[in-house]
A tleap script that builds the chain and sets N, CA, C and O, in Angstrom:
source leaprc.protein.ff14SB
mol = sequence {
  NMET ARG PHE LEU LEU ASP HIE ASP VAL PRO
  ASP ASP LEU ALA TYR SER LEU GLU ALA LEU
  GLY HIE GLU VAL ALA LYS LEU ARG GLU LEU
  LEU PRO ILE THR ALA PRO ASP GLU GLU VAL
  LEU ARG LEU ALA SER ASP ARG GLY CYS VAL
  LEU ILE THR CYS ASN ARG ASP ASP PHE LEU
  ALA ALA ALA GLN GLN VAL ALA HIE ARG GLY
  ILE ILE ILE LEU ILE ARG ARG LYS SER ARG
  THR LEU GLU ARG ALA ALA LEU VAL ARG LEU
  MET ASP HIE ALA GLY GLU ALA GLY LEU ARG
  ASP ASN ILE ASN PHE CALA
}
set mol.1.N position { 9.698 6.684 11.985 }
set mol.1.CA position { 8.996 7.187 10.820 }
set mol.1.C position { 8.176 6.066 10.204 }
set mol.1.O position { 8.369 4.885 10.492 }
set mol.2.N position { 7.269 6.474 9.358 }
set mol.2.CA position { 6.435 5.524 8.625 }
set mol.2.C position { 6.794 5.579 7.146 }
set mol.2.O position { 6.908 6.656 6.561 }
set mol.3.N position { 6.969 4.415 6.558 }
set mol.3.CA position { 7.332 4.308 5.153 }
set mol.3.C position { 6.353 3.406 4.424 }
set mol.3.O position { 5.809 2.460 4.995 }
set mol.4.N position { 6.138 3.715 3.153 }
set mol.4.CA position { 5.377 2.863 2.244 }
set mol.4.C position { 6.340 2.478 1.130 }
set mol.4.O position { 6.887 3.343 0.447 }
set mol.5.N position { 6.546 1.165 0.948 }
set mol.5.CA position { 7.441 0.687 -0.092 }
set mol.5.C position { 6.647 0.396 -1.352 }
set mol.5.O position { 5.663 -0.343 -1.330 }
set mol.6.N position { 7.092 0.990 -2.450 }
set mol.6.CA position { 6.472 0.769 -3.747 }
set mol.6.C position { 6.679 -0.688 -4.172 }
set mol.6.O position { 7.490 -1.409 -3.592 }
set mol.7.N position { 5.934 -1.103 -5.190 }
set mol.7.CA position { 6.019 -2.473 -5.691 }
set mol.7.C position { 7.436 -2.858 -6.107 }
set mol.7.O position { 7.806 -4.027 -6.006 }
set mol.8.N position { 8.230 -1.902 -6.571 }
set mol.8.CA position { 9.554 -2.203 -7.108 }
set mol.8.C position { 10.673 -2.191 -6.064 }
set mol.8.O position { 11.840 -2.367 -6.413 }
set mol.9.N position { 10.335 -1.987 -4.800 }
set mol.9.CA position { 11.337 -1.951 -3.740 }
set mol.9.C position { 11.423 -3.339 -3.100 }
set mol.9.O position { 10.401 -3.898 -2.704 }
set mol.10.N position { 12.624 -3.896 -2.996 }
set mol.10.CA position { 12.787 -5.241 -2.439 }
set mol.10.C position { 12.331 -5.338 -0.980 }
set mol.10.O position { 12.499 -4.406 -0.193 }
set mol.11.N position { 11.750 -6.495 -0.645 }
set mol.11.CA position { 11.261 -6.727 0.718 }
set mol.11.C position { 12.357 -6.611 1.777 }
set mol.11.O position { 12.080 -6.182 2.898 }
set mol.12.N position { 13.589 -6.981 1.447 }
set mol.12.CA position { 14.634 -6.951 2.467 }
set mol.12.C position { 14.892 -5.538 2.982 }
set mol.12.O position { 15.428 -5.366 4.077 }
set mol.13.N position { 14.519 -4.535 2.207 }
set mol.13.CA position { 14.643 -3.163 2.679 }
set mol.13.C position { 13.667 -2.915 3.838 }
set mol.13.O position { 13.979 -2.178 4.774 }
set mol.14.N position { 12.500 -3.529 3.765 }
set mol.14.CA position { 11.513 -3.399 4.846 }
set mol.14.C position { 12.078 -3.947 6.154 }
set mol.14.O position { 11.907 -3.343 7.213 }
set mol.15.N position { 12.744 -5.084 6.075 }
set mol.15.CA position { 13.308 -5.694 7.286 }
set mol.15.C position { 14.365 -4.785 7.908 }
set mol.15.O position { 14.441 -4.655 9.130 }
set mol.16.N position { 15.177 -4.160 7.062 }
set mol.16.CA position { 16.204 -3.255 7.569 }
set mol.16.C position { 15.588 -2.042 8.255 }
set mol.16.O position { 16.035 -1.638 9.328 }
set mol.17.N position { 14.562 -1.462 7.637 }
set mol.17.CA position { 13.898 -0.293 8.229 }
set mol.17.C position { 13.208 -0.657 9.542 }
set mol.17.O position { 13.270 0.099 10.512 }
set mol.18.N position { 12.559 -1.802 9.569 }
set mol.18.CA position { 11.899 -2.238 10.804 }
set mol.18.C position { 12.912 -2.480 11.909 }
set mol.18.O position { 12.641 -2.170 13.069 }
set mol.19.N position { 14.076 -3.028 11.572 }
set mol.19.CA position { 15.125 -3.257 12.570 }
set mol.19.C position { 15.625 -1.948 13.163 }
set mol.19.O position { 16.111 -1.912 14.293 }
set mol.20.N position { 15.500 -0.862 12.382 }
set mol.20.CA position { 15.891 0.459 12.872 }
set mol.20.C position { 14.767 1.163 13.628 }
set mol.20.O position { 14.926 2.306 14.057 }
set mol.21.N position { 13.630 0.483 13.791 }
set mol.21.CA position { 12.526 1.027 14.579 }
set mol.21.C position { 11.465 1.766 13.793 }
set mol.21.O position { 10.624 2.447 14.380 }
set mol.22.N position { 11.485 1.646 12.470 }
set mol.22.CA position { 10.514 2.336 11.633 }
set mol.22.C position { 9.332 1.426 11.316 }
set mol.22.O position { 9.445 0.200 11.348 }
set mol.23.N position { 8.211 2.044 11.015 }
set mol.23.CA position { 7.013 1.316 10.611 }
set mol.23.C position { 6.992 1.257 9.084 }
set mol.23.O position { 7.175 2.274 8.416 }
set mol.24.N position { 6.768 0.067 8.541 }
set mol.24.CA position { 6.842 -0.119 7.098 }
set mol.24.C position { 5.598 -0.835 6.595 }
set mol.24.O position { 5.186 -1.858 7.143 }
set mol.25.N position { 5.005 -0.281 5.540 }
set mol.25.CA position { 3.898 -0.936 4.831 }
set mol.25.C position { 4.374 -1.206 3.408 }
set mol.25.O position { 5.155 -0.441 2.841 }
set mol.26.N position { 3.889 -2.306 2.847 }
set mol.26.CA position { 4.264 -2.667 1.478 }
set mol.26.C position { 3.066 -2.445 0.565 }
set mol.26.O position { 1.979 -2.971 0.803 }
set mol.27.N position { 3.281 -1.672 -0.466 }
set mol.27.CA position { 2.215 -1.348 -1.399 }
set mol.27.C position { 1.577 -2.599 -1.966 }
set mol.27.O position { 0.363 -2.629 -2.168 }
set mol.28.N position { 2.370 -3.645 -2.232 }
set mol.28.CA position { 1.837 -4.869 -2.825 }
set mol.28.C position { 0.773 -5.526 -1.944 }
set mol.28.O position { -0.006 -6.350 -2.424 }
set mol.29.N position { 0.737 -5.168 -0.662 }
set mol.29.CA position { -0.268 -5.700 0.255 }
set mol.29.C position { -1.491 -4.793 0.366 }
set mol.29.O position { -2.475 -5.148 1.015 }
set mol.30.N position { -1.426 -3.609 -0.278 }
set mol.30.CA position { -2.492 -2.618 -0.120 }
set mol.30.C position { -3.215 -2.253 -1.408 }
set mol.30.O position { -4.422 -2.013 -1.400 }
set mol.31.N position { -2.480 -2.211 -2.515 }
set mol.31.CA position { -3.069 -1.819 -3.805 }
set mol.31.C position { -2.541 -2.728 -4.907 }
set mol.31.O position { -1.432 -3.253 -4.805 }
set mol.32.N position { -3.327 -2.914 -5.953 }
set mol.32.CA position { -2.831 -3.717 -7.076 }
set mol.32.C position { -1.700 -2.988 -7.808 }
set mol.32.O position { -1.568 -1.768 -7.712 }
set mol.33.N position { -0.907 -3.741 -8.525 }
set mol.33.CA position { 0.230 -3.172 -9.256 }
set mol.33.C position { -0.224 -2.185 -10.329 }
set mol.33.O position { 0.560 -1.354 -10.788 }
set mol.34.N position { -1.481 -2.278 -10.720 }
set mol.34.CA position { -2.028 -1.387 -11.747 }
set mol.34.C position { -2.509 -0.048 -11.196 }
set mol.34.O position { -2.952 0.808 -11.962 }
set mol.35.N position { -2.429 0.145 -9.884 }
set mol.35.CA position { -2.893 1.407 -9.290 }
set mol.35.C position { -2.077 2.569 -9.834 }
set mol.35.O position { -0.852 2.481 -9.909 }
set mol.36.N position { -2.744 3.665 -10.218 }
set mol.36.CA position { -2.020 4.833 -10.726 }
set mol.36.C position { -1.111 5.442 -9.649 }
set mol.36.O position { -1.393 5.358 -8.454 }
set mol.37.N position { -0.027 6.047 -10.101 }
set mol.37.CA position { 0.944 6.640 -9.175 }
set mol.37.C position { 0.308 7.697 -8.280 }
set mol.37.O position { 0.681 7.823 -7.113 }
set mol.38.N position { -0.636 8.447 -8.803 }
set mol.38.CA position { -1.317 9.468 -7.996 }
set mol.38.C position { -2.081 8.819 -6.838 }
set mol.38.O position { -2.120 9.367 -5.736 }
set mol.39.N position { -2.685 7.659 -7.085 }
set mol.39.CA position { -3.392 6.938 -6.022 }
set mol.39.C position { -2.408 6.436 -4.965 }
set mol.39.O position { -2.706 6.444 -3.771 }
set mol.40.N position { -1.247 6.006 -5.415 }
set mol.40.CA position { -0.208 5.550 -4.484 }
set mol.40.C position { 0.227 6.707 -3.584 }
set mol.40.O position { 0.354 6.531 -2.372 }
set mol.41.N position { 0.454 7.877 -4.159 }
set mol.41.CA position { 0.842 9.045 -3.356 }
set mol.41.C position { -0.242 9.439 -2.368 }
set mol.41.O position { 0.054 9.798 -1.228 }
set mol.42.N position { -1.504 9.373 -2.801 }
set mol.42.CA position { -2.606 9.694 -1.877 }
set mol.42.C position { -2.651 8.699 -0.721 }
set mol.42.O position { -2.848 9.092 0.428 }
set mol.43.N position { -2.468 7.412 -1.019 }
set mol.43.CA position { -2.468 6.391 0.029 }
set mol.43.C position { -1.337 6.655 1.020 }
set mol.43.O position { -1.548 6.619 2.232 }
set mol.44.N position { -0.149 6.917 0.506 }
set mol.44.CA position { 0.990 7.197 1.386 }
set mol.44.C position { 0.705 8.412 2.260 }
set mol.44.O position { 0.980 8.397 3.460 }
set mol.45.N position { 0.160 9.449 1.667 }
set mol.45.CA position { -0.152 10.662 2.415 }
set mol.45.C position { -1.212 10.400 3.487 }
set mol.45.O position { -1.071 10.839 4.629 }
set mol.46.N position { -2.272 9.685 3.112 }
set mol.46.CA position { -3.339 9.366 4.072 }
set mol.46.C position { -2.815 8.564 5.258 }
set mol.46.O position { -3.312 8.707 6.375 }
set mol.47.N position { -1.819 7.726 5.019 }
set mol.47.CA position { -1.235 6.886 6.080 }
set mol.47.C position { -0.084 7.579 6.803 }
set mol.47.O position { 0.477 7.030 7.751 }
set mol.48.N position { 0.272 8.799 6.353 }
set mol.48.CA position { 1.372 9.531 6.974 }
set mol.48.C position { 2.731 8.936 6.660 }
set mol.48.O position { 3.651 9.015 7.474 }
set mol.49.N position { 2.863 8.339 5.478 }
set mol.49.CA position { 4.093 7.633 5.101 }
set mol.49.C position { 4.913 8.397 4.077 }
set mol.49.O position { 4.376 9.105 3.225 }
set mol.50.N position { 6.210 8.240 4.181 }
set mol.50.CA position { 7.123 8.643 3.128 }
set mol.50.C position { 7.180 7.467 2.159 }
set mol.50.O position { 7.394 6.329 2.577 }
set mol.51.N position { 6.991 7.732 0.882 }
set mol.51.CA position { 7.031 6.683 -0.133 }
set mol.51.C position { 8.473 6.417 -0.542 }
set mol.51.O position { 9.232 7.351 -0.801 }
set mol.52.N position { 8.849 5.151 -0.601 }
set mol.52.CA position { 10.156 4.757 -1.137 }
set mol.52.C position { 9.885 4.005 -2.434 }
set mol.52.O position { 9.130 3.033 -2.457 }
set mol.53.N position { 10.516 4.471 -3.517 }
set mol.53.CA position { 10.301 3.886 -4.837 }
set mol.53.C position { 11.591 3.914 -5.635 }
set mol.53.O position { 12.498 4.696 -5.348 }
set mol.54.N position { 11.662 3.060 -6.631 }
set mol.54.CA position { 12.764 3.106 -7.613 }
set mol.54.C position { 12.277 3.745 -8.906 }
set mol.54.O position { 13.053 3.913 -9.847 }
set mol.55.N position { 11.017 4.096 -8.956 }
set mol.55.CA position { 10.348 4.593 -10.159 }
set mol.55.C position { 10.433 6.122 -10.211 }
set mol.55.O position { 9.449 6.818 -9.963 }
set mol.56.N position { 11.601 6.620 -10.531 }
set mol.56.CA position { 11.872 8.055 -10.472 }
set mol.56.C position { 10.963 8.893 -11.370 }
set mol.56.O position { 10.270 9.790 -10.890 }
set mol.57.N position { 10.966 8.606 -12.647 }
set mol.57.CA position { 10.284 9.484 -13.598 }
set mol.57.C position { 8.791 9.609 -13.323 }
set mol.57.O position { 8.249 10.714 -13.311 }
set mol.58.N position { 8.128 8.479 -13.102 }
set mol.58.CA position { 6.681 8.525 -12.886 }
set mol.58.C position { 6.312 9.256 -11.601 }
set mol.58.O position { 5.353 10.027 -11.584 }
set mol.59.N position { 7.061 9.024 -10.526 }
set mol.59.CA position { 6.682 9.668 -9.263 }
set mol.59.C position { 7.103 11.128 -9.192 }
set mol.59.O position { 6.468 11.913 -8.486 }
set mol.60.N position { 8.147 11.509 -9.898 }
set mol.60.CA position { 8.468 12.938 -9.971 }
set mol.60.C position { 7.341 13.681 -10.675 }
set mol.60.O position { 6.981 14.789 -10.278 }
set mol.61.N position { 6.785 13.075 -11.720 }
set mol.61.CA position { 5.652 13.686 -12.426 }
set mol.61.C position { 4.405 13.700 -11.546 }
set mol.61.O position { 3.706 14.711 -11.478 }
set mol.62.N position { 4.124 12.597 -10.879 }
set mol.62.CA position { 2.925 12.508 -10.028 }
set mol.62.C position { 2.995 13.502 -8.865 }
set mol.62.O position { 1.975 14.048 -8.446 }
set mol.63.N position { 4.195 13.728 -8.352 }
set mol.63.CA position { 4.362 14.654 -7.229 }
set mol.63.C position { 4.021 16.091 -7.607 }
set mol.63.O position { 3.753 16.914 -6.731 }
set mol.64.N position { 4.027 16.400 -8.901 }
set mol.64.CA position { 3.615 17.717 -9.365 }
set mol.64.C position { 2.098 17.885 -9.301 }
set mol.64.O position { 1.593 19.008 -9.294 }
set mol.65.N position { 1.379 16.776 -9.257 }
set mol.65.CA position { -0.081 16.789 -9.289 }
set mol.65.C position { -0.733 16.513 -7.930 }
set mol.65.O position { -1.841 16.979 -7.663 }
set mol.66.N position { -0.044 15.756 -7.077 }
set mol.66.CA position { -0.648 15.272 -5.829 }
set mol.66.C position { 0.254 15.633 -4.649 }
set mol.66.O position { 1.469 15.441 -4.703 }
set mol.67.N position { -0.350 16.153 -3.590 }
set mol.67.CA position { 0.409 16.423 -2.370 }
set mol.67.C position { 0.915 15.109 -1.790 }
set mol.67.O position { 0.255 14.076 -1.905 }
set mol.68.N position { 2.084 15.150 -1.170 }
set mol.68.CA position { 2.665 13.927 -0.612 }
set mol.68.C position { 3.352 14.246 0.709 }
set mol.68.O position { 3.580 15.410 1.040 }
set mol.69.N position { 3.680 13.189 1.465 }
set mol.69.CA position { 4.360 13.340 2.757 }
set mol.69.C position { 5.868 13.187 2.627 }
set mol.69.O position { 6.605 13.298 3.607 }
set mol.70.N position { 6.315 12.931 1.404 }
set mol.70.CA position { 7.735 12.754 1.139 }
set mol.70.C position { 7.936 11.562 0.222 }
set mol.70.O position { 7.186 10.587 0.265 }
set mol.71.N position { 8.958 11.660 -0.604 }
set mol.71.CA position { 9.296 10.582 -1.531 }
set mol.71.C position { 10.801 10.381 -1.475 }
set mol.71.O position { 11.571 11.340 -1.531 }
set mol.72.N position { 11.207 9.133 -1.366 }
set mol.72.CA position { 12.616 8.772 -1.501 }
set mol.72.C position { 12.735 7.940 -2.764 }
set mol.72.O position { 12.116 6.884 -2.894 }
set mol.73.N position { 13.541 8.435 -3.693 }
set mol.73.CA position { 13.829 7.700 -4.918 }
set mol.73.C position { 15.080 6.865 -4.636 }
set mol.73.O position { 16.170 7.408 -4.453 }
set mol.74.N position { 14.915 5.561 -4.603 }
set mol.74.CA position { 16.023 4.654 -4.333 }
set mol.74.C position { 16.705 4.321 -5.655 }
set mol.74.O position { 16.093 3.745 -6.554 }
set mol.75.N position { 17.960 4.684 -5.760 }
set mol.75.CA position { 18.727 4.425 -6.977 }
set mol.75.C position { 19.254 3.004 -6.917 }
set mol.75.O position { 19.877 2.605 -5.933 }
set mol.76.N position { 19.004 2.244 -7.970 }
set mol.76.CA position { 19.481 0.855 -8.033 }
set mol.76.C position { 21.001 0.826 -8.068 }
set mol.76.O position { 21.641 1.605 -8.774 }
set mol.77.N position { 21.559 -0.088 -7.290 }
set mol.77.CA position { 23.006 -0.257 -7.227 }
set mol.77.C position { 23.357 -1.714 -7.497 }
set mol.77.O position { 22.474 -2.541 -7.724 }
set mol.78.N position { 24.629 -2.018 -7.471 }
set mol.78.CA position { 25.079 -3.377 -7.787 }
set mol.78.C position { 24.626 -4.414 -6.779 }
set mol.78.O position { 24.562 -5.601 -7.097 }
set mol.79.N position { 24.312 -3.980 -5.563 }
set mol.79.CA position { 23.870 -4.931 -4.540 }
set mol.79.C position { 22.820 -4.282 -3.633 }
set mol.79.O position { 22.742 -3.060 -3.515 }
set mol.80.N position { 22.032 -5.124 -3.011 }
set mol.80.CA position { 21.036 -4.639 -2.051 }
set mol.80.C position { 21.731 -3.982 -0.862 }
set mol.80.O position { 21.220 -3.021 -0.287 }
set mol.81.N position { 22.887 -4.503 -0.503 }
set mol.81.CA position { 23.639 -3.932 0.618 }
set mol.81.C position { 23.982 -2.472 0.347 }
set mol.81.O position { 23.854 -1.627 1.233 }
set mol.82.N position { 24.413 -2.177 -0.866 }
set mol.82.CA position { 24.732 -0.795 -1.223 }
set mol.82.C position { 23.483 0.079 -1.231 }
set mol.82.O position { 23.544 1.250 -0.854 }
set mol.83.N position { 22.348 -0.481 -1.660 }
set mol.83.CA position { 21.089 0.271 -1.641 }
set mol.83.C position { 20.675 0.596 -0.206 }
set mol.83.O position { 20.291 1.727 0.093 }
set mol.84.N position { 20.755 -0.399 0.677 }
set mol.84.CA position { 20.407 -0.169 2.085 }
set mol.84.C position { 21.336 0.869 2.705 }
set mol.84.O position { 20.885 1.748 3.440 }
set mol.85.N position { 22.628 0.771 2.412 }
set mol.85.CA position { 23.592 1.726 2.974 }
set mol.85.C position { 23.289 3.147 2.515 }
set mol.85.O position { 23.375 4.088 3.303 }
set mol.86.N position { 22.935 3.304 1.244 }
set mol.86.CA position { 22.606 4.639 0.726 }
set mol.86.C position { 21.355 5.191 1.408 }
set mol.86.O position { 21.294 6.381 1.718 }
set mol.87.N position { 20.367 4.343 1.640 }
set mol.87.CA position { 19.142 4.788 2.306 }
set mol.87.C position { 19.416 5.194 3.748 }
set mol.87.O position { 18.951 6.242 4.197 }
set mol.88.N position { 20.157 4.385 4.467 }
set mol.88.CA position { 20.469 4.704 5.864 }
set mol.88.C position { 21.300 5.990 5.945 }
set mol.88.O position { 21.093 6.813 6.837 }
set mol.89.N position { 22.231 6.153 5.020 }
set mol.89.CA position { 23.045 7.374 4.987 }
set mol.89.C position { 22.161 8.602 4.765 }
set mol.89.O position { 22.338 9.622 5.431 }
set mol.90.N position { 21.215 8.506 3.834 }
set mol.90.CA position { 20.282 9.610 3.596 }
set mol.90.C position { 19.482 9.914 4.857 }
set mol.90.O position { 19.347 11.075 5.244 }
set mol.91.N position { 18.955 8.883 5.493 }
set mol.91.CA position { 18.140 9.079 6.688 }
set mol.91.C position { 18.953 9.721 7.805 }
set mol.91.O position { 18.451 10.587 8.522 }
set mol.92.N position { 20.204 9.303 7.955 }
set mol.92.CA position { 21.065 9.889 8.987 }
set mol.92.C position { 21.353 11.361 8.715 }
set mol.92.O position { 21.350 12.180 9.634 }
set mol.93.N position { 21.602 11.691 7.455 }
set mol.93.CA position { 21.947 13.074 7.115 }
set mol.93.C position { 20.726 13.998 7.071 }
set mol.93.O position { 20.783 15.128 7.557 }
set mol.94.N position { 19.636 13.523 6.495 }
set mol.94.CA position { 18.456 14.379 6.320 }
set mol.94.C position { 17.608 14.451 7.583 }
set mol.94.O position { 17.033 15.495 7.892 }
set mol.95.N position { 17.534 13.352 8.305 }
set mol.95.CA position { 16.651 13.300 9.466 }
set mol.95.C position { 15.197 13.346 9.026 }
set mol.95.O position { 14.898 13.517 7.844 }
set mol.96.N position { 14.310 13.194 9.976 }
set mol.96.CA position { 12.884 13.180 9.655 }
set mol.96.C position { 12.442 14.489 9.005 }
set mol.96.O position { 11.650 14.474 8.063 }
set mol.97.N position { 12.941 15.604 9.494 }
set mol.97.CA position { 12.544 16.903 8.939 }
set mol.97.C position { 12.966 17.044 7.481 }
set mol.97.O position { 12.255 17.666 6.692 }
set mol.98.N position { 14.092 16.485 7.120 }
set mol.98.CA position { 14.561 16.569 5.754 }
set mol.98.C position { 13.855 15.611 4.805 }
set mol.98.O position { 13.846 15.830 3.593 }
set mol.99.N position { 13.266 14.554 5.348 }
set mol.99.CA position { 12.547 13.584 4.522 }
set mol.99.C position { 11.089 13.973 4.337 }
set mol.99.O position { 10.520 13.757 3.266 }
set mol.100.N position { 10.482 14.541 5.362 }
set mol.100.CA position { 9.068 14.895 5.317 }
set mol.100.C position { 8.801 15.961 4.263 }
set mol.100.O position { 9.464 16.996 4.213 }
set mol.101.N position { 7.825 15.679 3.437 }
set mol.101.CA position { 7.323 16.630 2.437 }
set mol.101.C position { 8.358 17.038 1.381 }
set mol.101.O position { 8.171 18.030 0.677 }
set mol.102.N position { 9.441 16.276 1.275 }
set mol.102.CA position { 10.481 16.549 0.284 }
set mol.102.C position { 10.674 15.342 -0.624 }
set mol.102.O position { 10.191 14.246 -0.341 }
set mol.103.N position { 11.379 15.564 -1.705 }
set mol.103.CA position { 11.792 14.473 -2.585 }
set mol.103.C position { 13.292 14.328 -2.430 }
set mol.103.O position { 14.045 15.277 -2.646 }
set mol.104.N position { 13.722 13.124 -2.051 }
set mol.104.CA position { 15.137 12.848 -1.825 }
set mol.104.C position { 15.568 11.653 -2.668 }
set mol.104.O position { 14.743 10.833 -3.070 }
set mol.105.N position { 16.858 11.565 -2.929 }
set mol.105.CA position { 17.431 10.457 -3.667 }
set mol.105.C position { 18.421 9.718 -2.781 }
set mol.105.O position { 19.241 10.335 -2.100 }
set mol.106.N position { 18.339 8.401 -2.796 }
set mol.106.CA position { 19.261 7.582 -1.996 }
set mol.106.C position { 19.933 6.560 -2.894 }
set mol.106.O position { 20.749 5.767 -2.423 }
savepdb mol mol.pdb
quit
């Protein structure tokens, strides 16, 4: 799968996803931090990516306005290890079909 990591998602998550064979782009390398959430969703959609973000409220609102390829809201936990485990668990249970064009929480 292809993922776009929002500015607020730690880089080490990218390494974990790449190790699992996924393609990962980092928003910080593509758009300025001031880019509106709707523009971020359009970029992710144009690239065929599921967006991973910790910014729940803003992207839930933006998803009502802009079509997307899928959004994963990453819930902050006490450690990055727990965050990675929650994401991998979601991916294992939902599969690509469950992630595409849906909003999921990990």
